[in-house]
Each structure stands twice: as structure tokens, then as C-alpha cells.
N, C-alpha and C positions, 0 to 999 in steps of 0.2 A: 874458727875451726874447732875449738874446744867445745863449744855449745852443741855442735852437731854430733859429737861423740857421746854426749851425756844424755842417755835415756835409760830408763829402768830396765828396758829389754836387753841393753848392751852392757850396762854398768852395774857393778855391785853397789850396795848402799853407801859404802865409804869410798871416797875419791881421794887417792894418794897422788901427790904431785910435788914437784920442786917449788921452791919459793918464788921462782920467776912467774909462776901462774897465779900467785896471790894478788888479787885486786878486789876492790869493792864490787866491780861488775861481775867477776867470777863468783864471788861469795853470794851475791844476790841471785845469780843463775842457779847455783847449787841449792840454795834455800827454796827457790820457787819450784824446783823439781823434786823437792823433799830428799835431797842427797846430803850426806854428812861430809863436811870438808875435813880432810886429813892433810891439807896442804901445809908444807913447812912454813914456820913463822920467819919473818925477816928480822935480822938484827941490824942496827945502824951504828955508825962510829960514835963512840962515847956514850952509847945508850944500849947496854946489853939487854938481852931478853930477861923478863921476870921469871922467877922459879916456875910459875904455872904455865909459862909459854915454852918451856924447854922442848926441844925437838928430839929428845933421846928415843922415845918409843917410835915415833914416826921414822926416824933414821934407821932403826933396827929392822923394821918391816920393809922399807924401801930397799935397803942394802941386800936383803935376801933375794928380792925380785931382780934387781939390777945386776947382781952377780951372775944369775942364770943367763940373762940376755947378753952380758958381756963375754961370757965364756963361749 
């Protein structure tokens, strides 16, 4: 379903999504369509995200959008 939504006519250059959408298949689809992935990074038990993988900027942008829809 995600691939059908991702076209340059419908989508901004950056694609923002929750970490549930992160997969090698999704990343390959975004790269093939020349879109930039802003999908949250996943953290795992006993293996925290590295400093360069922090989701702070992504979280700030997503929160602004999600609060509008939540209201």
C-alpha cells in the first residue's frame, strides 16, 4: 500500500513515517523513486541508537503534524 502512495506528484521529496515502516524493501523503493527517507530509526533491547541515528529532529517534525490530526 505504501508504494502506491509514493509518487513525486503526490509526495514531497522527504517521506516522514513511523519506525514500523522502516524496512530494506521500503528504503529501496524510496531510493528508486528518488525520495529521501525521514523514517524513524529503530532501537533494540540492549543496543541503543548511535548519536548520529537519534530521532530528535524527526520526532519534532512528526509531532507537529500528528497533533493537528489528533486535534
